[in-house]
Structures are given as C-alpha cells and as structure tokens.
C-alpha positions as CSV (number, residue, x, y, z in Angstrom):
1,X,14.6,19.4,-2.7
2,X,17.0,16.5,-2.6
3,X,15.7,13.1,-1.3
4,X,18.6,13.3,1.3
5,X,16.6,16.1,3.0
6,X,13.9,13.6,3.9
7,X,14.0,11.4,7.1
8,X,16.1,8.3,6.7
9,X,13.2,5.9,6.9
10,X,11.3,7.9,4.2
11,X,14.4,7.8,2.0
12,X,14.3,4.0,2.4
13,X,10.7,4.0,1.1
14,X,11.7,6.2,-1.8
15,X,14.6,3.8,-2.7
16,X,12.2,0.9,-2.7
17,X,9.4,2.7,-4.6
18,X,11.7,4.4,-7.1
19,X,10.5,8.1,-6.8
20,X,9.1,10.6,-4.4
21,X,5.4,11.2,-4.6
22,X,2.5,12.2,-2.3
23,X,1.0,8.7,-2.5
24,X,4.1,7.2,-1.0
25,X,4.0,9.9,1.7
26,X,0.4,9.0,2.5
27,X,1.5,5.4,3.3
28,X,4.5,6.6,5.3
29,X,2.4,8.9,7.4
30,X,-0.3,6.3,7.8
31,X,2.2,3.8,9.2
32,X,3.6,6.4,11.5
33,X,0.2,7.3,12.8
34,X,-0.7,3.6,13.4
35,X,2.6,2.8,14.9
36,X,2.3,5.6,17.4
37,X,-0.9,4.1,18.7
38,X,0.2,0.4,18.8
39,X,3.9,0.8,19.3
40,X,4.8,-1.1,16.1
41,X,8.2,-1.7,14.5
42,X,9.3,-3.9,11.7
43,X,7.8,-7.3,11.6
44,X,10.2,-10.2,11.7
45,X,7.5,-12.7,10.8
46,X,3.7,-12.3,10.9
47,X,3.3,-10.6,14.3
48,X,2.2,-7.5,12.5
49,X,-0.5,-7.6,9.8
50,X,-1.4,-4.8,7.5
51,X,-4.8,-4.7,5.8
52,X,-4.7,-2.2,2.9
53,X,-7.8,-1.0,1.0
54,X,-5.9,0.1,-2.1
55,X,-3.0,-0.9,-4.3
56,X,-1.5,2.6,-4.7
57,X,2.0,3.9,-4.1
58,X,1.2,4.2,-0.4
59,X,1.4,0.4,0.1
60,X,5.1,0.4,-0.7
61,X,5.8,2.5,2.4
62,X,3.8,-0.1,4.5
63,X,6.0,-2.9,3.1
64,X,9.2,-1.0,3.8
65,X,8.4,0.3,7.3
66,X,6.5,-2.7,8.7
67,X,7.9,-5.5,6.6
68,X,4.4,-6.6,5.8
69,X,4.5,-8.5,2.5
70,X,2.4,-10.8,0.4
71,X,5.2,-13.4,0.6
72,X,5.0,-13.5,4.4
73,X,1.2,-13.5,4.3
74,X,0.9,-10.4,6.6
75,X,-0.1,-8.0,3.8
76,X,-3.8,-8.3,3.0
77,X,-5.3,-6.4,0.0
78,X,-8.9,-5.4,-0.2
79,X,-9.7,-3.7,-3.5
80,X,-12.0,-1.0,-2.1
81,X,-10.1,2.0,-3.6
82,X,-9.7,3.8,-0.3
83,X,-6.6,5.2,1.3
84,X,-7.4,3.2,4.5
85,X,-4.9,1.0,6.4
86,X,-5.6,-1.2,9.3
87,X,-2.7,-2.4,11.3
88,X,-3.0,-5.4,13.6
89,X,-0.6,-6.6,16.3
90,X,-1.0,-10.4,17.0
91,X,1.0,-10.1,20.2
92,X,-1.4,-7.8,21.9
93,X,-4.6,-8.4,19.9
94,X,-4.9,-4.7,19.2
95,X,-5.7,-3.1,15.9
96,X,-5.8,0.5,14.6
97,X,-7.6,1.8,11.5
98,X,-6.0,4.8,9.8
99,X,-8.0,6.5,7.0
100,X,-6.8,9.4,4.9
101,X,-9.4,12.2,4.9
102,X,-7.4,15.3,4.3
103,X,-7.0,17.4,1.2
104,X,-3.3,18.0,0.5
105,X,-2.2,21.6,-0.1
106,X,-2.1,22.5,-3.7
107,X,-4.0,19.4,-4.8
108,X,-6.3,21.1,-7.4
109,X,-3.4,23.1,-8.9
110,X,-1.2,20.0,-9.1
111,X,-3.9,18.1,-10.9
112,X,-4.5,20.9,-13.3
113,X,-0.8,21.2,-14.1
114,X,-0.4,17.4,-14.4
115,X,-3.0,17.4,-17.1
116,X,-1.0,20.0,-19.0
117,X,2.2,18.1,-18.5
118,X,0.7,14.8,-19.7
119,X,-0.7,16.6,-22.8
120,X,2.7,18.1,-23.6
121,X,1.4,21.6,-23.1
122,X,3.1,22.7,-19.9
123,X,5.8,25.3,-19.9
124,X,9.1,24.8,-18.0
125,X,7.9,27.2,-15.3
126,X,4.6,25.2,-15.0
127,X,6.6,21.9,-14.7
128,X,8.8,23.5,-12.0
129,X,5.7,24.7,-10.1
130,X,4.1,21.2,-10.3
131,X,7.3,19.7,-8.9
132,X,7.4,22.3,-6.1
133,X,3.8,21.7,-5.2
134,X,4.4,18.0,-5.1
135,X,7.3,18.4,-2.8
136,X,5.3,20.6,-0.5
137,X,2.6,18.0,-0.3
138,X,5.1,15.3,0.6
139,X,6.7,17.5,3.3
140,X,3.3,18.4,4.7
141,X,2.4,14.7,5.0
142,X,5.6,13.4,6.6
143,X,6.0,16.3,9.0
144,X,2.4,17.2,10.1
145,X,0.4,16.0,13.0
146,X,-1.4,12.9,11.6
147,X,-4.8,14.2,12.9
148,X,-4.6,16.9,10.2
149,X,-4.9,14.3,7.4
150,X,-6.0,11.1,9.0
151,X,-8.7,9.6,11.1
152,X,-7.0,7.2,13.5
153,X,-8.9,5.0,15.8
154,X,-8.5,1.6,17.5
155,X,-10.8,-1.0,16.1
156,X,-11.8,-4.5,17.2
157,X,-11.4,-7.1,14.6
158,X,-10.7,-10.8,14.4
159,X,-7.1,-11.6,13.6
160,X,-6.6,-13.2,10.2
161,X,-5.3,-16.7,10.1
162,X,-1.5,-17.2,9.8
163,X,-0.1,-17.9,6.3
164,X,-0.3,-21.6,5.4
165,X,1.7,-23.8,3.1
166,X,-0.8,-24.9,0.5
167,X,-1.1,-28.0,-1.7
168,X,-0.5,-27.6,-5.5
169,X,-1.0,-29.9,-8.5
170,X,-0.4,-29.5,-12.2
171,X,-3.2,-28.1,-14.3
172,X,-4.6,-30.7,-16.6
173,X,-4.3,-28.4,-19.6
174,X,-1.1,-26.2,-19.2
175,X,0.7,-28.4,-16.7
176,X,1.6,-25.5,-14.4
177,X,1.6,-26.1,-10.7
178,X,-1.5,-24.5,-9.3
179,X,-2.9,-24.1,-5.7
180,X,-5.5,-26.9,-5.6
181,X,-8.1,-24.6,-3.8
182,X,-8.0,-22.2,-6.7
183,X,-8.5,-24.8,-9.5
184,X,-11.7,-25.3,-11.5
185,X,-13.2,-28.5,-12.7
186,X,-14.3,-29.0,-16.3
187,X,-15.3,-32.3,-17.8
188,X,-13.6,-34.3,-15.1
189,X,-10.3,-32.3,-15.4
190,X,-8.8,-30.0,-12.8
191,X,-7.6,-26.8,-14.4
192,X,-6.2,-23.5,-13.5
193,X,-8.4,-20.4,-13.7
194,X,-6.4,-19.0,-16.7
195,X,-7.0,-22.1,-18.7
196,X,-10.7,-22.2,-17.5
197,X,-11.2,-18.7,-18.8
198,X,-9.7,-19.5,-22.2
199,X,-12.3,-22.3,-22.6
200,X,-15.3,-20.0,-22.4
C-alpha cells in the first residue's frame, strides 16, 4: 500500500515521523478519539495540553495533529510505559483520557516474523507477509471505531501551569548556561547535573 492511500492528516504524521508503523497509528487514533470528545483542533499556543505516558512512535502523531510540543510547553511526558494519552482543553477545563487496550490483528505473527527478520533468517515471502500484516494493523487502527482499541473517558484533573521563561546561569565547571532550578551545589559551586554526575 502506498502512503498516498492513507488519510491526508495521517500522511502528514508519516512525513514527520519518517515511516508508517502501528505505533504511529496508535497515536493518530488516540488523538482522533480524544478530539471527538473534546472537539479539539491544532493548538496555536498552549490552549491544548497533551500528557503522554510513553515516548513511542505514537507521540509524533500527537505533535503533528494537535501541535503539542516540548518547545511550547504543552507536551508533558510521564515515563510510565503505557500507551495512554490525556488531552486537556484549557478553554473549557475539560480533559479526556485515552488508553490503548486492544490487541491489533496479527500482532503475534508480526512479532514472530520480526524476530526472524532481525536475525536475518526471514525469506522474502516472510518479509512480504510481515509488511502486509503491519499495513493491515495500521489500517485497522486508523479506520476502526476507537472503542474497539481504546478506552476513552472524560477525566477531572487540574490544569498544568503554563510554560514559563526560566532563569539560567553558567555552570561553575563547564560554563554552559543551565536552568538555575536544575543546578546542584557542590563545595559552594553551582554546577549542572552532568558535571555533578562526573564528580561522583
């Protein structure tokens, strides 16, 4: 399947991410599910906040579709290893939690084939089968009813603070500008965490 066969906004996600994969499709579908509940569109500033519980391919779709980024301060990462996404709308005070709980079609077969591919033991036919199964999983995610693969529910949570401009100062060892609130103190010197770790 050619990427041009996918919806235009998913093609934009693929262009940003670099390739088509089920992980990217999970993020795409999660955003669509959350947006359906809250009526979200692309954030011009910080009016939409995305709280993501993983750093997988899925987060790239969140960045593209909602324009939630680390740079704007409206993408918050919690390293909990779950395909869970909470979207918050500052304008309405509403939030929705979208958690992936479905098993994609062909998952076990894809994983088995991927092991063979990575080990250099797969035949051309097996590589083709793996590619077809991956495409089927992507299509299932981006076209199915979200309820098939996600639990979607409105949640009540406090809005995170807006992004702030923070003070920096040079590290007393390396001289690199460092956020003052992230610096460590050692023998009367204010140093960055990288230099602090090298002193141990």
